[in-house]
DOMI-418089 format. One record per residue (C-alpha): residue number from 1; x, y, z. Coordinates in steps of 0.1 Angstrom, whole numbers, plus 5000, padded with zeros to 4 digits. Each point is the difference from the previous one (the first is absolute). Layout:
// residues N
+------+------+-------+------+
! logu ! east ! north !   up !
+------+------+-------+------+
!  NUM !    X !     Y !    Z !
...
+------+------+-------+------+
This chain:
// residues 372
+------+------+-------+------+
! logu ! east ! north !   up !
+------+------+-------+------+
!    1 ! 6599 !  5856 ! 7854 !
!    2 ! 5012 !  4978 ! 4967 !
!    3 ! 4973 !  4964 ! 5009 !
!    4 ! 4977 !  5020 ! 5026 !
!    5 ! 4998 !  5037 ! 4980 !
!    6 ! 4967 !  5010 ! 4989 !
!    7 ! 5017 !  5011 ! 4963 !
!    8 ! 5017 !  4965 ! 5004 !
!    9 ! 4973 !  4979 ! 5002 !
!   10 ! 4974 !  5021 ! 4983 !
!   11 ! 5004 !  5034 ! 4989 !
!   12 ! 4962 !  5004 ! 4996 !
!   13 ! 4993 !  5030 ! 4969 !
!   14 ! 4971 !  5006 ! 4987 !
!   15 ! 4962 !  4992 ! 4997 !
!   16 ! 5000 !  4962 ! 5023 !
!   17 ! 5033 !  5015 ! 5018 !
!   18 ! 5001 !  5021 ! 5035 !
!   19 ! 5006 !  5037 ! 4976 !
!   20 ! 4997 !  5013 ! 4959 !
!   21 ! 5020 !  5019 ! 4990 !
!   22 ! 4999 !  5035 ! 4976 !
!   23 ! 5016 !  4973 ! 4970 !
!   24 ! 4974 !  4974 ! 5009 !
!   25 ! 4972 !  5027 ! 4996 !
!   26 ! 5006 !  5015 ! 4969 !
!   27 ! 5018 !  4995 ! 4969 !
!   28 ! 5009 !  5042 ! 4996 !
!   29 ! 5023 !  5001 ! 5034 !
!   30 ! 5025 !  4981 ! 4985 !
!   31 ! 4996 !  5015 ! 4966 !
!   32 ! 5010 !  5035 ! 5014 !
!   33 ! 5029 !  4991 ! 5016 !
!   34 ! 5017 !  4979 ! 4969 !
!   35 ! 4990 !  5035 ! 4984 !
!   36 ! 5020 !  5018 ! 5026 !
!   37 ! 5027 !  4978 ! 4998 !
!   38 ! 5002 !  5004 ! 4969 !
!   39 ! 4997 !  5038 ! 5001 !
!   40 ! 5033 !  5001 ! 5024 !
!   41 ! 5015 !  4978 ! 4976 !
!   42 ! 5000 !  5025 ! 4975 !
!   43 ! 5004 !  5033 ! 5022 !
!   44 ! 5029 !  4980 ! 5008 !
!   45 ! 5017 !  5001 ! 4963 !
!   46 ! 4987 !  4964 ! 4990 !
!   47 ! 5026 !  4978 ! 5016 !
!   48 ! 5003 !  4969 ! 4975 !
!   49 ! 4998 !  4974 ! 5032 !
!   50 ! 4975 !  5002 ! 5031 !
!   51 ! 4994 !  4973 ! 5027 !
!   52 ! 4959 !  5001 ! 5013 !
!   53 ! 5011 !  4991 ! 5034 !
!   54 ! 4965 !  4988 ! 5022 !
!   55 ! 5001 !  4998 ! 5041 !
!   56 ! 4975 !  4975 ! 5010 !
!   57 ! 4981 !  4996 ! 4962 !
!   58 ! 4963 !  4986 ! 5014 !
!   59 ! 4986 !  4979 ! 4976 !
!   60 ! 5022 !  5014 ! 4975 !
!   61 ! 4966 !  5022 ! 4990 !
!   62 ! 5020 !  5033 ! 5002 !
!   63 ! 5037 !  4985 ! 4980 !
!   64 ! 4973 !  4990 ! 4976 !
!   65 ! 4977 !  5030 ! 4989 !
!   66 ! 5033 !  5017 ! 4998 !
!   67 ! 5015 !  4978 ! 4973 !
!   68 ! 4969 !  5003 ! 4982 !
!   69 ! 5007 !  5036 ! 4994 !
!   70 ! 5034 !  4995 ! 4993 !
!   71 ! 4986 !  4974 ! 4977 !
!   72 ! 4975 !  5029 ! 4985 !
!   73 ! 5033 !  5023 ! 4998 !
!   74 ! 5024 !  4982 ! 4983 !
!   75 ! 5008 !  5022 ! 4975 !
!   76 ! 5009 !  5023 ! 5025 !
!   77 ! 5023 !  4978 ! 5018 !
!   78 ! 5013 !  4979 ! 4976 !
!   79 ! 5035 !  5008 ! 5000 !
!   80 ! 4997 !  4994 ! 5035 !
!   81 ! 5015 !  4963 ! 5022 !
!   82 ! 4967 !  4997 ! 5027 !
!   83 ! 5003 !  4975 ! 5027 !
!   84 ! 4978 !  4994 ! 5032 !
!   85 ! 5020 !  4988 ! 5034 !
!   86 ! 4973 !  4990 ! 5025 !
!   87 ! 5010 !  4995 ! 5037 !
!   88 ! 4974 !  4980 ! 5016 !
!   89 ! 5007 !  4981 ! 5034 !
!   90 ! 4966 !  4976 ! 4995 !
!   91 ! 5006 !  4966 ! 4972 !
!   92 ! 4964 !  4997 ! 5004 !
!   93 ! 4994 !  5036 ! 4988 !
!   94 ! 5031 !  4999 ! 4975 !
!   95 ! 4980 !  4970 ! 4985 !
!   96 ! 4969 !  5024 ! 4997 !
!   97 ! 5022 !  5027 ! 4984 !
!   98 ! 5018 !  4969 ! 4973 !
!   99 ! 4965 !  4993 ! 4988 !
!  100 ! 4985 !  5037 ! 5001 !
!  101 ! 5034 !  5014 ! 4977 !
!  102 ! 5014 !  4967 ! 4980 !
!  103 ! 4971 !  4981 ! 5002 !
!  104 ! 5018 !  4974 ! 5021 !
!  105 ! 5030 !  4994 ! 4979 !
!  106 ! 5033 !  5003 ! 5024 !
!  107 ! 5030 !  4986 ! 5010 !
!  108 ! 5008 !  4997 ! 5036 !
!  109 ! 5041 !  5009 ! 5009 !
!  110 ! 5014 !  5009 ! 4965 !
!  111 ! 5034 !  5007 ! 4996 !
!  112 ! 5001 !  5035 ! 5013 !
!  113 ! 5000 !  4989 ! 5038 !
!  114 ! 4987 !  5032 ! 5012 !
!  115 ! 4967 !  4999 ! 4985 !
!  116 ! 4979 !  4966 ! 5015 !
!  117 ! 4978 !  4998 ! 4968 !
!  118 ! 4998 !  5016 ! 4965 !
!  119 ! 4977 !  4994 ! 4971 !
!  120 ! 4986 !  5027 ! 4974 !
!  121 ! 4968 !  5020 ! 4997 !
!  122 ! 4971 !  4990 ! 4970 !
!  123 ! 5012 !  5033 ! 4989 !
!  124 ! 5033 !  4987 ! 4996 !
!  125 ! 5023 !  5019 ! 5027 !
!  126 ! 5023 !  4982 ! 5022 !
!  127 ! 4989 !  4998 ! 5042 !
!  128 ! 5022 !  4987 ! 5027 !
!  129 ! 4987 !  4993 ! 5035 !
!  130 ! 5019 !  5011 ! 5034 !
!  131 ! 5000 !  4999 ! 5036 !
!  132 ! 5019 !  5028 ! 5008 !
!  133 ! 5002 !  5034 ! 4981 !
!  134 ! 5038 !  4996 ! 5005 !
!  135 ! 4998 !  4971 ! 4980 !
!  136 ! 4989 !  5024 ! 4969 !
!  137 ! 5028 !  5009 ! 4975 !
!  138 ! 5007 !  5034 ! 5002 !
!  139 ! 4992 !  5017 ! 4970 !
!  140 ! 4979 !  5034 ! 4985 !
!  141 ! 4962 !  4990 ! 5021 !
!  142 ! 4966 !  5009 ! 5005 !
!  143 ! 4992 !  4991 ! 5036 !
!  144 ! 4961 !  4989 ! 5007 !
!  145 ! 4986 !  4996 ! 5039 !
!  146 ! 4963 !  4997 ! 5000 !
!  147 ! 4988 !  4989 ! 5038 !
!  148 ! 5038 !  4988 ! 5008 !
!  149 ! 5011 !  5023 ! 5025 !
!  150 ! 4966 !  4993 ! 5019 !
!  151 ! 5004 !  4964 ! 5003 !
!  152 ! 5035 !  5006 ! 5019 !
!  153 ! 5007 !  4995 ! 5036 !
!  154 ! 5003 !  5032 ! 5023 !
!  155 ! 5008 !  5012 ! 5034 !
!  156 ! 4973 !  5014 ! 5026 !
!  157 ! 5011 !  5028 ! 5021 !
!  158 ! 4980 !  5012 ! 5029 !
!  159 ! 5006 !  5034 ! 5014 !
!  160 ! 5004 !  4999 ! 5040 !
!  161 ! 5008 !  5021 ! 5032 !
!  162 ! 5039 !  4977 ! 5000 !
!  163 ! 4999 !  5007 ! 4960 !
!  164 ! 4999 !  4978 ! 4975 !
!  165 ! 4993 !  4967 ! 5001 !
!  166 ! 4994 !  4972 ! 4977 !
!  167 ! 4963 !  4981 ! 4993 !
!  168 ! 5012 !  4963 ! 5001 !
!  169 ! 4977 !  4964 ! 4999 !
!  170 ! 5000 !  4983 ! 5032 !
!  171 ! 4982 !  4965 ! 5008 !
!  172 ! 4967 !  5012 ! 5021 !
!  173 ! 5008 !  4984 ! 5032 !
!  174 ! 4957 !  5001 ! 5011 !
!  175 ! 4996 !  4977 ! 4964 !
!  176 ! 5018 !  4977 ! 4990 !
!  177 ! 5008 !  5003 ! 4958 !
!  178 ! 4990 !  5034 ! 4999 !
!  179 ! 5023 !  5028 ! 4992 !
!  180 ! 5001 !  5034 ! 5014 !
!  181 ! 5022 !  5031 ! 4994 !
!  182 ! 5016 !  5017 ! 5028 !
!  183 ! 5024 !  5028 ! 5004 !
!  184 ! 5040 !  4992 ! 5003 !
!  185 ! 5007 !  5009 ! 5037 !
!  186 ! 5028 !  5019 ! 4984 !
!  187 ! 5021 !  5019 ! 4973 !
!  188 ! 5005 !  4969 ! 4975 !
!  189 ! 5025 !  5003 ! 4972 !
!  190 ! 4973 !  5008 ! 4976 !
!  191 ! 4985 !  5030 ! 5024 !
!  192 ! 5037 !  5012 ! 4995 !
!  193 ! 5006 !  4996 ! 4963 !
!  194 ! 4969 !  5007 ! 4982 !
!  195 ! 4983 !  5030 ! 5022 !
!  196 ! 5009 !  5028 ! 4984 !
!  197 ! 5006 !  5033 ! 5023 !
!  198 ! 4976 !  5022 ! 4983 !
!  199 ! 4968 !  4975 ! 5005 !
!  200 ! 4969 !  5014 ! 5014 !
!  201 ! 4979 !  4974 ! 4997 !
!  202 ! 4994 !  4979 ! 5032 !
!  203 ! 4995 !  4967 ! 4981 !
!  204 ! 5025 !  4998 ! 4972 !
!  205 ! 5002 !  4965 ! 4975 !
!  206 ! 5034 !  4994 ! 4984 !
!  207 ! 5007 !  4977 ! 4971 !
!  208 ! 5037 !  5000 ! 4994 !
!  209 ! 4998 !  4970 ! 4977 !
!  210 ! 4984 !  5028 ! 4977 !
!  211 ! 5033 !  5027 ! 5010 !
!  212 ! 5019 !  4971 ! 4986 !
!  213 ! 4987 !  4996 ! 4971 !
!  214 ! 4997 !  5037 ! 4991 !
!  215 ! 5031 !  5005 ! 5012 !
!  216 ! 5010 !  4969 ! 4965 !
!  217 ! 4977 !  5016 ! 4978 !
!  218 ! 5008 !  5036 ! 5003 !
!  219 ! 5040 !  4987 ! 4998 !
!  220 ! 4989 !  4980 ! 4966 !
!  221 ! 4983 !  5031 ! 4986 !
!  222 ! 5027 !  5023 ! 5013 !
!  223 ! 5026 !  4977 ! 4981 !
!  224 ! 4984 !  4983 ! 4971 !
!  225 ! 4966 !  5021 ! 4992 !
!  226 ! 4966 !  4986 ! 4995 !
!  227 ! 4971 !  5016 ! 5032 !
!  228 ! 4978 !  4988 ! 5022 !
!  229 ! 4963 !  4996 ! 5000 !
!  230 ! 4988 !  4994 ! 5038 !
!  231 ! 4963 !  5000 ! 5003 !
!  232 ! 4989 !  4991 ! 5037 !
!  233 ! 4974 !  5007 ! 5023 !
!  234 ! 5020 !  5023 ! 5027 !
!  235 ! 5001 !  5035 ! 5015 !
!  236 ! 5027 !  5024 ! 4997 !
!  237 ! 5013 !  4997 ! 5041 !
!  238 ! 4967 !  5010 ! 5013 !
!  239 ! 4983 !  4966 ! 5009 !
!  240 ! 5010 !  4980 ! 5031 !
!  241 ! 4983 !  4966 ! 5010 !
!  242 ! 4987 !  4984 ! 4963 !
!  243 ! 5011 !  4961 ! 5007 !
!  244 ! 4971 !  4979 ! 4986 !
!  245 ! 4990 !  4969 ! 4986 !
!  246 ! 4978 !  4987 ! 4972 !
!  247 ! 4988 !  4967 ! 4995 !
!  248 ! 4971 !  4991 ! 4979 !
!  249 ! 4997 !  5040 ! 4990 !
!  250 ! 4988 !  5010 ! 5037 !
!  251 ! 5019 !  5009 ! 5023 !
!  252 ! 5019 !  4971 ! 5025 !
!  253 ! 5018 !  5004 ! 5033 !
!  254 ! 5038 !  5002 ! 4988 !
!  255 ! 5007 !  4982 ! 5029 !
!  256 ! 4981 !  4968 ! 4998 !
!  257 ! 5005 !  4966 ! 4978 !
!  258 ! 5034 !  5015 ! 4985 !
!  259 ! 5011 !  4992 ! 4967 !
!  260 ! 4960 !  5001 ! 4991 !
!  261 ! 4991 !  5036 ! 4989 !
!  262 ! 5015 !  5028 ! 4983 !
!  263 ! 5022 !  5025 ! 5023 !
!  264 ! 5003 !  5032 ! 4988 !
!  265 ! 5012 !  5034 ! 5014 !
!  266 ! 5000 !  5041 ! 4981 !
!  267 ! 5031 !  5006 ! 4982 !
!  268 ! 5016 !  5034 ! 5017 !
!  269 ! 5012 !  5017 ! 4967 !
!  270 ! 5019 !  5025 ! 5021 !
!  271 ! 5019 !  4969 ! 5009 !
!  272 ! 5009 !  4993 ! 4967 !
!  273 ! 5006 !  5029 ! 4988 !
!  274 ! 5030 !  5004 ! 5034 !
!  275 ! 5015 !  4967 ! 4992 !
!  276 ! 5005 !  5010 ! 4961 !
!  277 ! 5028 !  5022 ! 5018 !
!  278 ! 5002 !  5022 ! 4970 !
!  279 ! 5014 !  4975 ! 4973 !
!  280 ! 4967 !  4999 ! 4983 !
!  281 ! 4973 !  5034 ! 4996 !
!  282 ! 4967 !  4989 ! 5012 !
!  283 ! 4967 !  5010 ! 4989 !
!  284 ! 4962 !  4999 ! 5016 !
!  285 ! 4985 !  4985 ! 5023 !
!  286 ! 4969 !  5009 ! 4980 !
!  287 ! 4965 !  4984 ! 4998 !
!  288 ! 4993 !  4972 ! 4978 !
!  289 ! 4971 !  5018 ! 4984 !
!  290 ! 5022 !  5027 ! 4987 !
!  291 ! 5029 !  4981 ! 4992 !
!  292 ! 4974 !  4981 ! 4976 !
!  293 ! 4981 !  5029 ! 4987 !
!  294 ! 5034 !  5020 ! 4992 !
!  295 ! 5005 !  4970 ! 4976 !
!  296 ! 4971 !  4995 ! 4984 !
!  297 ! 4985 !  4981 ! 5016 !
!  298 ! 4960 !  5017 ! 4987 !
!  299 ! 5011 !  4995 ! 4962 !
!  300 ! 5009 !  4966 ! 5005 !
!  301 ! 4968 !  4995 ! 5019 !
!  302 ! 4978 !  5017 ! 4969 !
!  303 ! 5021 !  4980 ! 4976 !
!  304 ! 4988 !  4967 ! 5017 !
!  305 ! 4969 !  5011 ! 5006 !
!  306 ! 4995 !  5009 ! 4964 !
!  307 ! 5014 !  4965 ! 4991 !
!  308 ! 4979 !  4977 ! 5019 !
!  309 ! 4968 !  4984 ! 4981 !
!  310 ! 4980 !  4992 ! 5037 !
!  311 ! 4987 !  5018 ! 5030 !
!  312 ! 5019 !  4971 ! 5023 !
!  313 ! 5031 !  5010 ! 4987 !
!  314 ! 4993 !  5040 ! 5001 !
!  315 ! 4989 !  4996 ! 5033 !
!  316 ! 5030 !  4982 ! 5015 !
!  317 ! 5019 !  5028 ! 4985 !
!  318 ! 4988 !  5023 ! 5015 !
!  319 ! 4994 !  4982 ! 5034 !
!  320 ! 5037 !  4990 ! 4999 !
!  321 ! 5012 !  5036 ! 4996 !
!  322 ! 4979 !  5012 ! 5026 !
!  323 ! 5019 !  4976 ! 5025 !
!  324 ! 5033 !  5017 ! 4990 !
!  325 ! 4989 !  5036 ! 5000 !
!  326 ! 4977 !  5004 ! 5022 !
!  327 ! 5010 !  5017 ! 5038 !
!  328 ! 4987 !  4980 ! 5017 !
!  329 ! 5004 !  4966 ! 4982 !
!  330 ! 5040 !  4998 ! 4984 !
!  331 ! 5003 !  5036 ! 4987 !
!  332 ! 5012 !  5020 ! 5037 !
!  333 ! 5015 !  4963 ! 5018 !
!  334 ! 5026 !  4997 ! 4970 !
!  335 ! 5030 !  5015 ! 4993 !
!  336 ! 5022 !  5006 ! 4976 !
!  337 ! 5039 !  5006 ! 5006 !
!  338 ! 5031 !  4998 ! 4973 !
!  339 ! 5037 !  5004 ! 5003 !
!  340 ! 5017 !  5014 ! 4975 !
!  341 ! 5040 !  5009 ! 4983 !
!  342 ! 5009 !  5037 ! 5017 !
!  343 ! 5007 !  5009 ! 4963 !
!  344 ! 4963 !  4987 ! 4988 !
!  345 ! 4983 !  5034 ! 5023 !
!  346 ! 5034 !  5024 ! 4994 !
!  347 ! 5018 !  4998 ! 4965 !
!  348 ! 5038 !  4989 ! 5006 !
!  349 ! 5014 !  5033 ! 4987 !
!  350 ! 4970 !  5024 ! 5013 !
!  351 ! 5029 !  5015 ! 5020 !
!  352 ! 5021 !  5008 ! 4969 !
!  353 ! 4978 !  5012 ! 4978 !
!  354 ! 4966 !  5005 ! 5013 !
!  355 ! 4987 !  5014 ! 4968 !
!  356 ! 5013 !  4976 ! 4980 !
!  357 ! 4978 !  4967 ! 5005 !
!  358 ! 4966 !  4996 ! 4990 !
!  359 ! 4982 !  4993 ! 5032 !
!  360 ! 4990 !  4966 ! 5010 !
!  361 ! 4967 !  4981 ! 4995 !
!  362 ! 4981 !  5001 ! 5029 !
!  363 ! 4996 !  4964 ! 5023 !
!  364 ! 4971 !  4987 ! 4984 !
!  365 ! 4970 !  4990 ! 5028 !
!  366 ! 5022 !  5025 ! 5026 !
!  367 ! 4985 !  5030 ! 4977 !
!  368 ! 4972 !  5006 ! 4980 !
!  369 ! 5005 !  4981 ! 4966 !
!  370 ! 4991 !  5027 ! 4971 !
!  371 ! 4987 !  4986 ! 4969 !
!  372 ! 5007 !  5012 ! 4970 !
+------+------+-------+------+
């Protein structure tokens, strides 16, 4: 809801909010993602411009960590024209992002009409804000969606003796001002459009908006090059009822006090893969701990531990590493998934002269990183 929705009113990320995300736990998370983009940029022949496009950037912590890596590797990126494009609907969160990334020095309604705000990062990189991915200009881009797809609305379906029925929200006749779930009396348009004929589960959640966004990402990557990295909790088409609410870091009944809690549902990566419709190659999902291990988190942790002077900092580093990597915490429930151009995995001239082309570099994170 534009006026009463959770993200437009609150958007409670962080310790004092309703949920906490990986970038808020450790700087290493964002640094490794920054390295992933640079490694893909190099593997694709170092194009001379790239856009970093983040969908739903939260407080801007992740982009901030990535930009720090870009600054540290400035010599590598020196001939490349980098810009940042943030897709954010929440006025409150875009203000926080502006403070975090530019120190609050932004200009509303720039002459470029598609962006509603622009500024320059503390490291000198231009940043633009948009309400919709369609407004982001075309061009070679790296997309990032971290805990973005899980916040999009879903349709829920239940298999019954009479076939599939949609789970709807209704007013409880027994208790005024209370909402309840009901099954649709007959098939709805959504039941006809969103259930795959080969579906074997009895309860299914489908996020059509996620499907549309993945189609847009895949066609942009096919046309302009680049890659998309999706990090979220989810499953590969195996889970059923995952819709839940969070308020003050505790589970909250999704139907009570609408607009005051974070509502979320696990991302169905098998659906995202289907919706890429073969326009882009897909990798994953792989568990967060495997991806971060492949990206060299252990080495980075050792360096930070050696450089940290006091016990408190060391303890914080080990605690945040445990949060990200422990299978019981975020290590197993978060997954990484990527969209890449097909030629990134199969060279264009491989078909003609299979022996002539040198092998393609492996995609970082999804393969074990062999440190020379």
